[in-house]
C-alpha positions in Angstrom: 17.9 -9.9 -0.7 20.6 -12.1 -2.2 19.2 -11.5 -5.6 19.2 -7.7 -5.1 22.8 -7.8 -3.9 23.8 -10.1 -6.8 22.1 -8.0 -9.5 23.4 -4.7 -8.0 27.0 -6.0 -7.9 26.7 -7.1 -11.6 25.4 -3.7 -12.7 28.1 -1.9 -10.6 30.8 -4.2 -12.1 29.5 -3.6 -15.6 29.6 0.2 -15.1 33.1 0.0 -13.7 34.3 -2.1 -16.6 32.8 0.1 -19.2 34.1 3.2 -17.4 37.7 1.9 -17.6 37.4 1.3 -21.3 35.3 4.4 -22.1 35.8 7.2 -19.5 33.2 9.4 -21.3 30.6 6.9 -20.3 30.7 8.3 -16.7 29.3 11.6 -17.9 26.2 9.7 -19.1 26.0 7.7 -15.9 26.2 10.8 -13.7 23.5 12.5 -15.8 21.2 9.5 -15.6 21.7 9.2 -11.8 20.8 12.9 -11.4 17.6 12.5 -13.4 16.8 9.3 -11.5 17.2 10.9 -8.1 15.0 13.9 -9.1 12.3 11.6 -10.6 12.3 9.4 -7.5 11.9 12.4 -5.2 9.1 13.8 -7.4 7.3 10.4 -7.4 7.5 10.0 -3.6 6.2 13.5 -3.1 3.3 13.1 -5.6 2.4 9.7 -4.3 2.2 11.1 -0.8 0.1 14.0 -1.9 -2.3 11.8 -3.9 -2.7 9.5 -0.9 -3.6 12.4 1.3 -6.1 13.8 -1.3 -7.6 10.3 -1.8 -8.1 9.9 2.0 -9.6 13.3 2.3 -12.0 12.5 -0.6 -13.1 9.1 0.8 -13.7 10.4 4.3 -15.7 13.5 3.1 -19.4 13.8 3.1 -19.5 14.8 -0.6 -18.0 11.4 -1.5 -20.8 9.6 0.3 -23.4 11.8 -1.4 -21.8 11.2 -4.9 -21.7 7.4 -4.4 -25.2 7.1 -3.0 -26.5 9.3 -5.9 -24.7 7.1 -8.6 -26.1 4.0 -6.9 -29.6 5.2 -7.0 -29.4 6.4 -10.6 -27.8 3.3 -12.0 -30.1 1.1 -14.3 -30.2 -2.5 -13.3 -29.3 -5.0 -16.1 -31.5 -8.0 -16.8 
């Protein structure tokens, strides 16, 4: 936790320092933050959806049929 706070404060301080020297830099920072927020929301939603679909697949009868079929067809190696 201390490392997270330390690194976050260094990044925040660097952004403040650069923003004082180059005010146009804030436009890029805002743009990047907006993209990051949308990407994070999309990732969370897709990860949740994939988890639900994975659980539905693993608990379905067709998954058991598929796995038992592939186990019976596999050729043993010598």
